[in-house]
C-alpha positions in Angstrom: 74.4 49.5 -23.7 72.9 52.3 -23.7 69.5 53.9 -25.2 71.0 55.9 -28.2 74.2 57.1 -29.7 76.9 58.7 -27.5 78.6 60.6 -29.9 78.2 61.1 -33.8 81.3 62.3 -35.7 79.1 64.5 -38.9 81.5 64.9 -41.2 81.4 66.3 -45.0 82.1 69.1 -47.2 81.3 72.3 -46.0 77.2 72.8 -47.2 76.8 68.8 -48.3 73.7 69.1 -45.4 75.6 68.9 -42.1 74.2 72.0 -40.0 70.5 71.2 -41.6 70.3 68.1 -40.9 71.1 69.4 -37.0 68.9 71.5 -37.3 66.2 69.6 -37.9 67.2 67.4 -35.5 67.2 70.2 -32.8 63.0 70.4 -33.9 62.4 67.0 -33.7 60.6 66.3 -30.1 62.9 64.3 -27.9 60.5 61.0 -27.5 60.6 60.9 -31.8 64.8 61.3 -31.2 65.2 59.5 -29.2 62.5 56.3 -30.6 63.1 56.9 -34.2 67.4 58.1 -34.1 68.5 57.1 -31.1 69.5 60.5 -29.7 69.2 61.9 -27.0 69.6 65.3 -25.1 71.5 67.7 -28.1 75.2 68.9 -27.5 77.1 70.3 -30.1 80.7 70.6 -31.1 81.9 72.4 -34.1 85.0 73.6 -35.4 83.9 76.4 -37.0 83.1 79.4 -33.8 87.0 78.6 -33.7 88.1 79.0 -36.6 85.6 82.3 -36.6 87.8 83.1 -33.6 91.1 82.7 -35.0 90.1 84.9 -38.3 89.5 87.5 -35.9 91.7 87.8 -33.5 94.2 88.0 -36.8 91.7 91.2 -38.0 92.1 92.2 -34.9 95.9 92.6 -34.8 96.2 93.3 -38.8 93.6 96.3 -38.9 93.1 97.9 -35.8 96.5 97.1 -33.2 98.8 96.9 -36.3 100.1 93.6 -34.8 101.7 90.8 -36.9 98.7 87.6 -37.9 99.3 84.9 -35.7 96.7 81.9 -37.3 96.2 82.8 -40.9 97.3 85.1 -43.8 96.0 88.6 -45.8 93.3 85.6 -47.7 92.3 83.7 -44.9 94.9 79.7 -45.3 96.3 79.0 -42.9 99.5 80.1 -41.7 100.8 76.2 -40.7 99.3 72.7 -42.1 99.1 71.6 -37.8 97.2 73.8 -37.4 94.1 72.0 -39.2 94.9 69.1 -36.6 95.0 71.7 -33.8 91.3 72.2 -34.5 90.5 68.3 -33.8 92.4 68.3 -30.8 90.9 71.6 -30.1 87.5 70.2 -30.6 88.6 66.7 -28.6 89.5 69.1 -25.4 86.0 70.8 -25.5 84.3 67.2 -25.6 86.9 66.2 -22.4 85.4 69.3 -20.7 81.8 68.5 -21.3 82.3 65.0 -20.2 84.4 65.8 -16.9 81.5 68.3 -16.6 78.4 66.6 -17.1 78.8 63.6 -14.6 75.5 61.7 -15.1 74.3 63.1 -17.3 76.3 62.4 -20.1 74.5 59.5 -19.7 71.3 61.1 -21.8 73.3 63.0 -24.0 74.9 62.9 -27.8 77.6 65.0 -28.5 77.2 65.8 -32.0 80.9 67.0 -33.5 80.9 68.1 -36.8 84.0 69.1 -39.3 85.1 69.1 -43.2 88.2 67.8 -44.1 89.6 67.6 -47.6 92.7 66.1 -48.9 94.9 69.0 -49.7 95.3 69.3 -45.4 95.6 65.1 -45.0 91.6 64.6 -45.5 89.8 62.5 -42.5 92.8 59.7 -42.5 95.2 62.3 -40.6 92.4 63.9 -38.5 90.3 61.3 -37.4 94.1 59.5 -35.1 93.6 63.5 -33.2 90.4 62.2 -31.3 90.9 61.3 -28.3 90.5 57.3 -27.1 87.8 57.8 -24.9 85.7 59.6 -27.6 86.6 57.1 -29.9 85.9 53.9 -28.8 81.9 56.2 -27.5 81.8 57.4 -31.1 79.9 56.8 -34.6 80.6 58.6 -37.4 77.9 60.0 -40.0 79.5 60.9 -43.1 77.1 63.3 -45.7 78.1 62.4 -49.4 78.1 65.0 -51.9 79.8 66.0 -55.2 82.4 68.5 -54.8 79.4 70.8 -57.5 76.8 70.1 -55.3 78.4 71.4 -52.3 79.5 74.7 -54.4 76.3 75.7 -55.3 75.1 75.0 -51.5 78.0 77.3 -50.3 77.5 79.9 -52.6 73.0 79.7 -51.9 74.0 79.9 -48.2 76.0 82.5 -47.6 75.2 85.6 -45.7 77.4 88.8 -46.4 75.8 90.2 -43.5 76.5 87.1 -41.1 79.6 85.8 -42.0 79.9 84.0 -38.9 76.9 82.7 -38.8 76.9 78.2 -38.7 73.8 78.5 -40.9 74.9 81.6 -43.2 78.5 80.7 -43.4 80.2 80.7 -46.6 84.0 80.1 -48.4 84.9 82.0 -52.1 84.5 79.8 -54.9 88.5 79.7 -55.2 89.2 78.8 -51.3 86.5 76.1 -51.6 88.0 74.5 -54.8 91.3 74.7 -53.4 90.6 73.1 -49.1 87.7 71.0 -50.2 87.5 69.8 -54.2 89.0 66.1 -53.1 88.1 64.5 -50.1 89.4 61.3 -49.0 86.2 59.3 -47.8 85.7 56.7 -50.6 89.4 55.8 -50.0 89.3 55.4 -46.9 86.4 53.2 -46.7 86.9 51.2 -49.0 88.5 48.1 -47.0 85.2 47.8 -44.7 82.5 48.6 -45.5 81.0 49.0 -41.7 84.2 49.6 -39.6 86.9 52.7 -39.4 89.6 51.6 -37.9 91.4 54.8 -36.0 94.1 54.1 -33.0 92.8 50.8 -33.0 89.0 51.2 -32.2 86.5 50.3 -34.5 84.7 52.9 -35.2 80.9 52.0 -37.5 79.9 54.0 -40.4 77.0 55.2 -42.6 76.8 57.6 -45.7 73.7 59.9 -45.8 73.6 60.3 -49.6 72.8 63.7 -50.0 73.2 64.9 -54.1 69.5 65.2 -54.3 69.5 68.0 -51.3 67.2 66.3 -48.9 68.2 68.5 -46.2 67.2 71.9 -47.5 64.0 70.0 -48.4 63.1 68.4 -44.9 60.2 67.1 -43.8 59.5 63.0 -44.0 61.9 62.5 -47.0 64.8 63.2 -44.6 63.7 61.8 -41.7 63.2 58.8 -43.4 66.5 59.1 -44.8 68.3 60.4 -41.4 66.7 57.1 -39.6 67.7 54.5 -42.2 71.6 55.9 -42.0 70.7 56.3 -37.9 69.5 52.9 -37.3 72.6 51.1 -39.1 74.5 53.0 -37.0 73.2 51.6 -33.5 73.1 48.4 -35.7 77.1 48.2 -35.5 77.5 50.2 -32.5 75.7 47.3 -30.8 77.9 45.1 -32.5 81.1 46.3 -31.0 80.0 46.3 -27.1 78.5 42.1 -27.1 
């Protein structure tokens, strides 16, 4: 077993605290990060920049070139449900390209793959199977758990209309957040096993980071302590799959 977690699939409702956890880990010195959190040199793959590119392309096509939109309608909803699966396929493809180009460096890297899914477009049950096998077999899942009401509160607070493309400052209109993310399938998906999710024949360890009290905004040692517990659990579960 390596001395760090290779891949962490980081999920949860929008504004649940995923990006804040990543930001905290970035600021943690490498030696402390490995010792406390089992996380080495960090790499990130997020579907939001991919999604935002689609929005920008549609804006250019419709407003500047007078051409039909190809990804979304005028309200920013996908034209086709399969585009949600396409985003996951793109995350997996990006992971494969980076692994190819890293060569031996992958043994010193922790890759965090971040996204959100709601029931309206199939939930996590529909999303996970679109990841490639080689990603799943080296991954753990960290679910950041907040209620929809908390997601809505933080989504409103973080949105900066001057930086809608920002990882830390983007947001969704209330109506859209409600339509897409009011409900997710995490609890039903994990009801059968408290430790592992079986995805495409792979037992993937998972842990839940409770964030209804918004530790990710406060930061500091309270955040570090809870994050350490969650990641130590994942480290121990991952060890069980490799013995």
